[in-house]
C-alpha positions as CSV (number, residue, x, y, z in Angstrom):
1,M,-18.6,-45.6,49.4
2,N,-19.4,-49.2,48.6
3,S,-15.7,-50.1,49.3
4,L,-15.8,-48.3,52.6
5,Y,-19.3,-49.5,53.6
6,P,-19.9,-52.7,51.6
7,S,-23.1,-53.5,53.6
8,G,-24.5,-50.0,52.9
9,L,-24.4,-46.7,54.6
10,P,-24.5,-47.2,58.4
11,I,-27.3,-45.1,59.9
12,K,-27.4,-45.1,63.7
13,D,-30.5,-44.1,65.7
14,N,-30.9,-43.1,69.3
15,Q,-31.7,-46.6,70.4
16,G,-28.2,-47.8,69.6
17,H,-29.4,-49.6,66.4
18,T,-27.5,-49.5,63.1
19,Y,-29.4,-49.8,59.8
20,N,-27.4,-50.3,56.6
21,V,-28.9,-48.5,53.6
22,Q,-27.9,-49.0,50.0
23,I,-28.0,-46.0,47.7
24,A,-28.4,-46.7,44.0
25,L,-26.7,-44.4,41.5
26,T,-28.6,-43.5,38.2
27,I,-26.8,-41.5,35.6
28,Q,-28.9,-39.6,33.0
29,D,-27.6,-38.0,29.8
30,D,-29.4,-34.8,28.9
31,T,-27.5,-34.5,25.6
32,S,-26.8,-30.9,26.6
33,N,-30.4,-30.0,25.7
34,S,-32.4,-27.9,28.2
35,S,-35.8,-29.4,27.3
36,V,-34.4,-32.9,27.7
37,H,-32.7,-32.0,30.9
38,S,-35.9,-30.5,32.4
39,A,-38.0,-33.5,31.4
40,L,-35.5,-35.9,32.9
41,V,-35.2,-34.1,36.2
42,T,-39.0,-33.7,36.5
43,N,-39.5,-37.4,35.8
44,M,-36.8,-38.4,38.3
45,V,-38.2,-36.5,41.2
46,T,-41.9,-37.1,40.6
47,S,-42.3,-40.7,39.3
48,G,-38.7,-41.9,38.9
49,G,-38.1,-42.8,42.5
50,V,-35.1,-40.4,42.8
51,D,-34.5,-38.7,46.2
52,F,-31.3,-36.8,45.5
53,V,-30.1,-35.1,42.3
54,L,-26.5,-34.3,41.9
55,N,-25.9,-31.8,39.2
56,A,-22.8,-31.6,36.9
57,N,-24.3,-29.3,34.2
58,P,-24.1,-25.6,35.2
59,S,-26.1,-24.6,32.1
60,F,-29.4,-25.7,33.5
61,A,-28.8,-25.1,37.2
62,V,-31.5,-22.6,37.9
63,N,-34.3,-24.7,36.3
64,E,-33.1,-27.9,37.9
65,A,-32.9,-26.3,41.4
66,Q,-36.5,-25.1,41.1
67,I,-37.8,-28.5,39.9
68,V,-36.0,-30.5,42.6
69,S,-36.8,-28.1,45.5
70,S,-40.5,-27.9,44.5
71,A,-40.6,-31.7,44.8
72,N,-39.2,-31.5,48.3
73,K,-36.0,-33.4,47.2
74,I,-32.4,-32.5,47.6
75,N,-30.3,-30.9,44.8
76,I,-26.5,-30.6,45.3
77,H,-24.6,-28.9,42.5
78,A,-21.2,-30.2,41.8
79,V,-19.8,-27.4,39.6
80,T,-22.1,-24.4,39.4
81,G,-21.4,-21.2,41.2
82,N,-24.2,-19.3,39.5
83,P,-25.4,-16.8,42.2
84,N,-28.8,-16.7,40.5
85,V,-29.4,-20.3,41.8
86,F,-28.7,-19.4,45.5
87,A,-30.3,-16.0,45.5
88,L,-33.6,-17.9,45.3
89,Q,-32.8,-19.5,48.7
90,L,-34.5,-22.7,47.7
91,P,-34.8,-25.4,50.4
92,G,-32.6,-28.4,49.8
93,V,-30.4,-26.8,47.2
94,Y,-26.7,-26.7,47.7
95,T,-23.4,-26.4,45.9
96,V,-19.9,-27.6,46.7
97,A,-18.3,-25.2,44.2
98,P,-17.3,-21.6,44.9
99,T,-19.8,-19.0,43.8
100,A,-19.1,-17.1,40.6
101,D,-18.6,-13.8,42.3
102,T,-15.4,-15.0,43.9
103,Y,-13.7,-16.6,40.8
104,V,-11.5,-13.7,39.9
105,T,-11.2,-11.6,43.1
106,N,-7.6,-12.5,43.9
107,L,-6.4,-12.4,40.3
108,F,-7.9,-8.9,39.7
109,Q,-6.1,-7.6,42.7
110,E,-2.9,-8.8,41.1
111,Y,-3.9,-6.9,37.9
112,R,-4.3,-3.7,39.9
113,I,-0.9,-4.2,41.6
114,N,0.7,-4.7,38.2
115,S,-0.9,-1.5,36.9
116,F,-3.2,-3.3,34.3
117,K,-5.5,-0.8,32.7
118,E,-7.5,-2.5,29.9
119,L,-9.3,-5.8,30.2
120,V,-11.4,-7.7,27.7
121,F,-14.2,-9.9,28.9
122,V,-15.2,-12.6,26.3
123,E,-18.7,-13.8,27.4
124,R,-20.9,-16.6,26.2
125,S,-24.2,-14.7,26.6
126,D,-26.6,-17.6,26.0
127,N,-25.1,-19.7,28.8
128,D,-26.3,-18.4,32.2
129,E,-23.4,-19.9,34.2
130,L,-20.7,-18.6,31.9
131,Y,-22.4,-15.2,31.3
132,Q,-22.8,-14.6,35.0
133,A,-19.2,-15.5,35.7
134,C,-18.1,-12.6,33.5
135,H,-21.0,-10.2,33.6
136,Q,-21.4,-10.4,37.4
137,A,-18.2,-11.6,39.0
138,A,-15.6,-10.2,36.6
139,I,-17.3,-6.8,36.2
140,L,-17.7,-6.4,39.9
141,S,-14.1,-7.2,40.6
142,A,-12.9,-4.9,37.8
143,K,-14.9,-2.0,39.2
144,A,-13.6,-2.7,42.7
145,N,-10.0,-2.6,41.4
146,L,-10.6,0.5,39.2
147,L,-9.9,-1.5,36.0
148,S,-11.3,-0.5,32.6
149,Y,-12.9,-3.2,30.5
150,V,-14.8,-3.9,27.3
151,E,-17.1,-6.8,26.7
152,V,-17.1,-9.1,23.7
153,K,-20.3,-11.2,23.7
154,Y,-21.1,-14.2,21.5
155,T,-23.5,-17.2,21.5
156,A,-23.2,-20.9,20.8
157,G,-21.8,-21.7,17.4
158,A,-20.3,-18.3,16.9
159,N,-17.4,-17.9,14.5
160,M,-14.4,-17.7,16.8
161,T,-12.4,-16.0,14.1
162,A,-14.9,-13.1,14.3
163,V,-14.6,-13.0,18.1
164,A,-10.8,-13.0,17.9
165,M,-10.9,-10.1,15.4
166,S,-13.0,-8.1,17.8
167,I,-10.4,-8.7,20.5
168,N,-7.6,-7.9,18.1
169,S,-9.1,-4.6,17.1
170,T,-8.8,-3.4,20.7
171,T,-5.7,-1.3,20.9
172,T,-4.4,-2.5,24.2
173,V,-5.4,-5.7,26.0
174,D,-3.7,-6.1,29.3
175,A,-5.7,-9.1,30.2
176,L,-8.3,-11.4,28.5
177,V,-10.9,-13.0,30.7
178,G,-12.7,-15.8,28.8
179,C,-16.0,-17.1,30.3
180,M,-16.5,-19.8,27.8
181,T,-16.4,-23.6,27.4
182,S,-13.0,-25.3,27.2
183,E,-13.4,-26.1,23.5
184,E,-14.3,-22.5,22.7
185,A,-11.3,-21.3,24.7
186,L,-9.0,-23.7,22.9
187,T,-10.2,-22.5,19.5
188,L,-10.1,-18.8,20.4
189,Y,-6.6,-18.9,21.8
190,K,-5.2,-20.6,18.7
191,I,-6.7,-17.9,16.5
192,L,-5.4,-15.1,18.7
193,D,-1.9,-16.7,18.5
194,N,-2.1,-16.4,14.7
195,F,-2.9,-12.7,15.1
196,R,0.2,-12.4,17.4
197,K,-1.7,-10.1,19.8
198,P,0.4,-9.3,22.9
199,I,-1.7,-10.0,26.0
200,K,-0.2,-9.8,29.4
201,S,-2.5,-12.3,31.1
202,L,-5.0,-14.8,29.8
203,Y,-7.7,-16.3,32.0
204,F,-10.1,-19.0,30.9
205,L,-12.9,-20.2,33.2
206,N,-12.6,-23.6,31.7
207,G,-9.6,-25.5,30.2
208,P,-6.3,-24.8,32.0
209,G,-7.1,-27.4,34.7
210,N,-7.6,-30.1,32.1
211,S,-4.5,-32.0,31.0
212,T,-6.0,-32.8,27.6
213,W,-6.6,-29.0,27.0
214,T,-3.0,-28.1,27.9
215,A,-1.6,-30.9,25.9
216,Q,-3.5,-29.8,22.8
217,L,-2.1,-26.3,23.2
218,G,1.4,-27.4,24.1
219,G,3.7,-24.6,25.0
220,L,1.1,-22.0,24.2
221,S,-0.8,-23.0,27.4
222,E,2.1,-21.9,29.6
223,Y,1.2,-19.1,32.0
224,V,-2.5,-19.3,31.2
225,T,-4.6,-18.9,34.3
226,S,-8.0,-20.1,35.6
227,G,-9.8,-19.2,38.8
228,L,-12.7,-21.6,38.9
229,A,-11.1,-24.8,39.9
230,I,-10.7,-25.8,43.5
231,W,-9.5,-29.2,42.3
232,T,-7.4,-30.7,39.6
233,S,-5.8,-34.1,39.3
234,T,-2.4,-32.6,39.8
235,L,-3.2,-30.6,43.0
236,T,-3.3,-31.9,46.5
237,N,-6.1,-30.4,48.5
238,A,-7.5,-31.9,51.7
239,Q,-7.9,-35.6,52.3
240,D,-10.6,-37.9,53.6
241,E,-11.0,-41.4,54.8
242,L,-12.5,-42.6,51.5
243,F,-10.3,-41.2,48.8
244,G,-7.2,-40.0,50.6
245,T,-5.5,-37.3,48.5
246,T,-6.4,-36.0,45.1
247,T,-3.3,-37.1,43.4
248,T,-3.6,-40.7,44.5
249,A,-6.6,-42.6,45.6
250,Y,-9.4,-40.5,44.1
251,T,-7.8,-40.3,40.7
252,T,-7.1,-44.0,40.6
253,A,-10.5,-45.0,41.9
254,F,-12.4,-42.7,39.5
255,S,-10.3,-43.7,36.6
256,T,-10.9,-47.4,37.3
257,W,-14.6,-47.0,37.7
258,A,-15.3,-44.6,34.8
259,G,-12.6,-46.0,32.4
260,V,-11.0,-42.6,31.8
261,T,-7.4,-41.5,32.2
262,T,-7.9,-38.5,34.4
263,P,-11.0,-37.2,36.2
264,T,-12.0,-33.5,35.6
265,D,-13.0,-31.0,38.3
266,H,-16.6,-31.7,37.3
267,N,-16.1,-35.3,38.1
268,A,-14.4,-34.5,41.4
269,G,-17.2,-32.0,42.3
270,A,-19.9,-34.6,41.7
271,S,-18.0,-37.1,43.8
272,A,-17.6,-34.6,46.6
273,A,-21.3,-33.7,46.4
274,G,-22.1,-37.4,46.9
275,Y,-19.6,-37.7,49.7
276,A,-21.2,-34.7,51.6
277,L,-24.7,-36.2,51.0
278,Y,-23.7,-39.6,52.3
279,Y,-22.4,-38.2,55.5
280,A,-25.5,-36.1,56.0
281,I,-27.7,-39.1,55.6
282,M,-25.6,-41.1,58.1
283,N,-25.8,-38.4,60.7
284,A,-29.3,-37.1,60.2
285,F,-31.2,-39.7,62.3
286,S,-29.1,-39.8,65.5
287,L,-32.0,-38.3,67.5
288,C,-34.6,-40.6,66.1
289,D,-36.0,-44.1,66.9
290,L,-36.0,-45.8,63.6
291,S,-37.4,-49.1,64.7
292,N,-40.8,-48.4,63.1
293,T,-39.1,-48.0,59.7
294,G,-38.0,-51.6,59.5
295,G,-34.7,-50.4,58.0
296,S,-36.5,-49.1,54.9
297,A,-34.8,-46.2,53.4
298,Y,-38.1,-44.9,51.9
299,Q,-39.7,-45.0,55.4
300,M,-36.7,-43.1,56.9
301,L,-37.1,-40.3,54.3
302,Y,-40.9,-40.1,53.9
303,G,-42.5,-42.0,56.8
304,T,-43.4,-40.5,60.2
305,L,-40.4,-40.8,62.5
306,N,-40.2,-40.7,66.3
307,C,-37.4,-38.1,67.0
308,S,-36.6,-36.4,70.2
309,D,-36.4,-33.0,68.6
310,N,-39.9,-33.5,67.0
311,Q,-38.5,-33.1,63.5
312,N,-40.1,-36.3,62.3
313,N,-39.7,-35.8,58.5
314,G,-36.6,-37.7,57.3
315,M,-36.0,-35.6,54.2
316,K,-36.1,-32.4,56.2
317,R,-33.7,-34.0,58.7
318,V,-31.2,-34.6,55.9
319,I,-31.7,-31.1,54.6
320,S,-31.1,-29.7,58.1
321,T,-28.0,-31.8,58.6
322,L,-26.6,-30.7,55.3
323,Q,-27.2,-27.1,56.4
324,L,-25.1,-27.6,59.6
325,E,-22.6,-30.0,58.1
326,S,-18.9,-29.2,57.9
327,V,-17.0,-32.0,56.3
328,T,-13.4,-32.4,55.0
329,T,-13.2,-34.1,51.7
330,F,-10.5,-34.8,49.1
331,F,-12.1,-31.9,47.1
332,G,-11.7,-29.5,50.0
333,N,-13.8,-28.4,52.9
334,I,-17.6,-28.3,52.5
335,A,-19.8,-26.2,54.7
336,F,-23.0,-24.5,53.6
337,N,-24.4,-21.1,54.4
338,K,-28.1,-20.3,54.6
339,N,-28.3,-19.9,50.8
340,G,-26.8,-23.4,50.3
341,E,-23.4,-22.0,49.1
342,N,-20.2,-23.7,50.2
343,Y,-18.6,-20.9,52.2
344,D,-15.5,-23.0,52.7
345,A,-14.9,-23.2,49.0
346,V,-12.0,-20.8,48.1
347,P,-11.4,-20.7,44.4
348,E,-7.8,-21.1,43.7
349,V,-6.2,-19.3,40.9
350,I,-4.1,-21.8,38.9
351,Q,-1.5,-21.1,36.3
352,V,0.0,-23.5,33.8
353,F,3.8,-24.0,34.0
354,T,6.2,-26.2,32.0
355,V,7.4,-28.9,34.3
356,T,9.0,-32.3,34.0
357,Q,6.9,-35.2,35.1
358,D,8.0,-38.9,34.8
359,L,10.9,-37.7,32.7
360,K,8.6,-35.9,30.3
361,V,8.2,-32.2,29.7
362,V,4.5,-31.3,30.2
363,N,2.4,-28.3,30.9
364,A,0.6,-28.6,34.2
365,P,-1.3,-26.3,36.5
366,A,-0.1,-25.1,39.9
367,V,-1.9,-23.0,42.5
368,V,-0.6,-19.4,42.5
369,L,-3.3,-17.7,44.5
370,P,-4.2,-17.2,47.3
371,S,-0.7,-17.0,48.6
372,S,-1.5,-19.2,51.6
373,K,-2.1,-22.1,49.2
374,A,0.4,-21.1,46.5
375,Q,2.6,-23.9,45.0
376,Q,4.3,-21.5,42.6
377,T,4.7,-17.7,42.4
378,I,2.3,-16.2,39.9
379,T,3.9,-14.9,36.7
380,I,2.1,-11.6,35.8
381,P,2.6,-10.2,33.3
382,Q,3.4,-13.4,31.4
383,P,6.4,-13.2,29.1
384,N,5.5,-11.6,25.7
385,R,5.8,-14.5,23.3
386,Y,5.5,-12.0,20.4
387,A,8.1,-9.5,21.7
388,P,10.1,-8.1,18.7
389,V,13.8,-8.8,18.3
390,C,15.2,-5.3,18.7
391,P,17.4,-4.0,15.8
392,A,20.9,-2.7,16.1
393,G,21.0,0.7,17.8
394,T,18.4,-0.4,20.3
395,I,18.0,-2.9,23.2
396,Q,15.2,-5.1,24.4
397,N,12.9,-3.4,26.9
398,P,12.9,-5.1,30.4
399,N,9.1,-4.9,30.0
400,D,8.8,-6.9,26.8
401,Y,5.4,-5.4,26.1
402,N,7.0,-2.0,25.6
403,P,8.9,-0.8,22.5
404,C,12.7,-1.3,22.0
405,I,14.8,1.2,23.8
406,P,17.2,3.3,21.6
407,C,20.8,3.5,22.9
408,P,21.4,7.0,24.4
409,T,24.1,9.3,23.0
410,G,27.6,8.2,23.8
411,Y,26.5,4.6,23.5
412,Y,25.9,2.1,20.7
413,Q,24.7,-1.4,19.9
414,S,25.9,-3.1,16.8
415,S,23.9,-6.4,17.2
416,V,20.2,-7.3,17.3
417,G,18.3,-8.6,20.3
418,Q,20.6,-7.3,22.9
419,T,19.8,-6.2,26.5
420,A,22.5,-3.6,27.0
421,C,24.1,-0.8,25.0
422,Q,27.9,-0.5,24.7
423,I,29.8,2.7,25.7
424,C,31.8,4.5,23.0
425,A,35.5,4.0,23.5
426,N,38.0,6.9,24.0
427,D,38.4,9.0,20.9
428,Y,35.0,8.0,19.6
429,Y,31.5,9.6,19.9
430,A,27.8,9.0,19.2
431,N,25.9,12.2,19.0
432,E,22.5,10.5,18.1
433,T,20.2,8.1,20.0
434,G,19.8,4.7,18.5
435,S,23.4,4.5,17.1
436,S,24.6,1.2,15.8
437,A,28.2,2.4,15.9
438,C,30.4,5.2,17.3
439,Y,32.2,7.7,15.1
440,A,35.9,8.3,15.2
441,C,37.0,11.7,16.3
442,P,38.6,14.0,13.7
443,A,42.3,13.6,12.9
444,N,44.6,14.2,15.8
445,T,41.9,14.7,18.3
446,I,41.1,12.7,21.5
447,T,38.4,12.5,24.1
448,L,39.0,12.9,27.8
449,N,36.5,10.2,28.7
450,K,34.6,7.2,27.3
451,G,31.0,7.7,26.3
452,T,31.4,10.9,24.4
453,A,28.1,12.2,23.0
454,N,29.2,15.5,21.4
455,P,31.9,15.8,18.7
456,D,32.8,19.1,20.2
457,D,34.4,17.1,23.0
458,C,36.9,15.7,20.5
459,L,39.9,18.0,21.4
460,C,43.4,18.4,19.9
461,Q,45.9,16.2,21.4
462,V,49.2,17.6,22.8
463,G,51.4,18.8,20.0
464,Y,48.5,19.7,17.7
465,Y,46.1,22.7,17.2
466,N,43.4,23.9,14.9
467,E,42.6,27.2,13.4
468,E,39.1,27.2,14.9
469,K,40.4,27.0,18.4
470,S,37.4,24.6,19.1
471,G,36.6,21.0,19.6
472,G,35.2,18.8,16.8
473,Y,37.7,19.8,14.1
474,A,40.7,18.1,12.7
475,C,44.0,19.3,14.2
476,Q,47.4,19.9,12.6
477,A,50.9,19.6,13.9
478,C,52.3,22.4,16.0
479,P,54.5,24.9,14.0
480,N,58.3,24.9,14.4
481,A,59.6,26.7,17.5
482,A,56.2,26.6,19.0
483,N,54.5,24.7,21.9
484,C,51.0,23.3,21.5
485,N,49.3,22.1,24.7
486,G,46.3,20.5,22.9
487,G,42.7,21.1,23.6
488,T,41.5,24.4,22.2
489,S,44.7,26.3,22.9
490,W,46.6,28.3,20.3
491,P,50.3,27.6,19.7
492,S,52.7,29.6,21.8
493,P,56.4,30.5,20.8
494,Q,59.3,28.8,22.4
495,A,61.9,30.9,24.3
496,G,63.8,33.3,22.0
497,W,61.0,33.3,19.4
498,Y,57.9,35.4,19.0
499,A,54.7,35.1,17.1
500,Q,53.3,37.6,14.8
501,K,49.5,37.2,14.3
502,A,48.0,37.9,11.0
């Protein structure tokens, strides 16, 4: 904003005056400790001179929202979609992220369409945000789509090998839904890969949208999905006057400011939250005469204003403006409902694909759902990287999660890993399924067609007969002065001769 408004945010009143207000940014590190976080937030909104708190740690969202709202300040969450926060309907509390109960809706519909039956939810039960994403959103979506599921719960510091073993013990896993941190997801997936557990779809709440995460997994990250992100550095969403598009100006600006290579969706969410707040502040006072504030930001927020609608409290005006705001940002559209949720936030299901970027082969996400925003067609089920190489006598199943298909009778396959059986040639047969070769018919017999499945269809050729008068037996040359028509017929005497049967 400083680059767009170097003199400060322009706030216009109803007298035609413009006041430029500077906003100072303070960044606090809670060391991922809930007690430290609570103390920092309490200090900021009581004695620390902080008016607006932008949250980027979903773990402490409920507690933070209660502290900030009770101090009559504004709290905008950048990444949390925990419905427990917004069920409280706290004044001045908002989120730019989609709510957790929408994360997997589109994806689970695809699971139903593809006849998925068994899902495994891996849930970090001591993290409210992650736990609610699975325990509330995923379970509701599973039930709505008639999908069966089991839950595997763990807490911070859990042995991921033990978690993986619990998953591996489940007979069939059509889809794994991991509501966990990106680091935990990375560790778990590597262990599952060692177990060679066939899973048709893997979804991780965190990780797939992060280029570092996909780079660490390499080709193993291909086809993994995520449904939380409405922004990644490789996807182009909306654009705005400050940052332009996600792939250009914002990524460059944030990387330059923060000294990092690529911003995360958390970074982008925090920036978008600030963007929405700035525009609310600029537009909140258009019905007020601000001359008695002397241009003081503090007086605008906490002094007694003279506004034509009689709402003379500046902070409440900003809250009301946010409530009515609809703003397009590089992060996507932002518009809040009565609970403070961004009803314009549509979680996009992303899937990782192997692509070439800057002459390098990389694994990068693309939007696959909803179809209206899709950049690629979703791949479900993903190819089975552990599919067996089918032995001779069988062929690969088109559904590579199913067993090898034995060749039917009359057909064979002599090589491994093939996709089609070969038909037995004339004068050969295969009377068992799963044959790796066809058998030659008995001496002096032939078949009428290819693909013979029964040796009884090996019949005497013309000029030959057998004593059994049946197929499947070797045939001998026709006697002198006799005619043999082949098949199962008995020799007949030529003219002037007769036959005497024994």
